[in-house]
Each structure stands twice: as structure tokens, then as C-alpha cells.
C-alpha angles and dihedrals in degrees: 000000000000122000093255094051091049090052092049091047091048091050091048092051090048090051092049093049091048091049093050091048092051093047091047092048091048091050092051091051091047091048092051091048090048093054105031123061092187090056089051088053089052090049089048091055099041107024110019093163091061092048089050090058089049092053093045090051091049091050091051087051092055100260098124100167104051094101092043093051092048094048092048091052092048094046095246122137123222121231126206089263093050091245110143123237122185114234098193101093128019119231120249 
């Protein structure tokens, strides 16, 4: 193999390894969100955009009440636009 072909092959392998690692990591986060409501609460507080993707995926998969159940447990009311509002303390 020439030097250029080796470099391309090495870059390709690195890309494939990185892709597999990202897909595996994404699956592990999704699996934890799917099984652990407290982790979903953490994701709601720190990374709401990721949790939104989780809920949209669940809704596409036929689980229509995942968001509703979580929000009821956490004391958050749903609006018509699915934007959460806390109901614990009124604003002054």
C-alpha cells in the first residue's frame, strides 16, 4: 500500500470507530432515559432539547403519554404547545 492509501484507510477506520462510539453512547443515553424517570427529570433540567427528541421519538413509536406521565409526576403542567410551565410557585 502506498502512503496515501494507508492514510486514507487509517482515516476511514478512525471515522468508523468514532461513528460506532457515538451510536453506542446515544443508545445508552436513550436506554437510561427510557427506563429511569429520575434521569429524565435530570435531562429535563439540564438538557431539555435532548428530552424533547426522546418524547417525540416515543410519540412516533406509539407511546403517547410518556411526557404527560412525567410532567404529572414532576408537578409541571402541559400547555397546548408542549412547553412546560412549573405550577409550584406563582410569579409576582
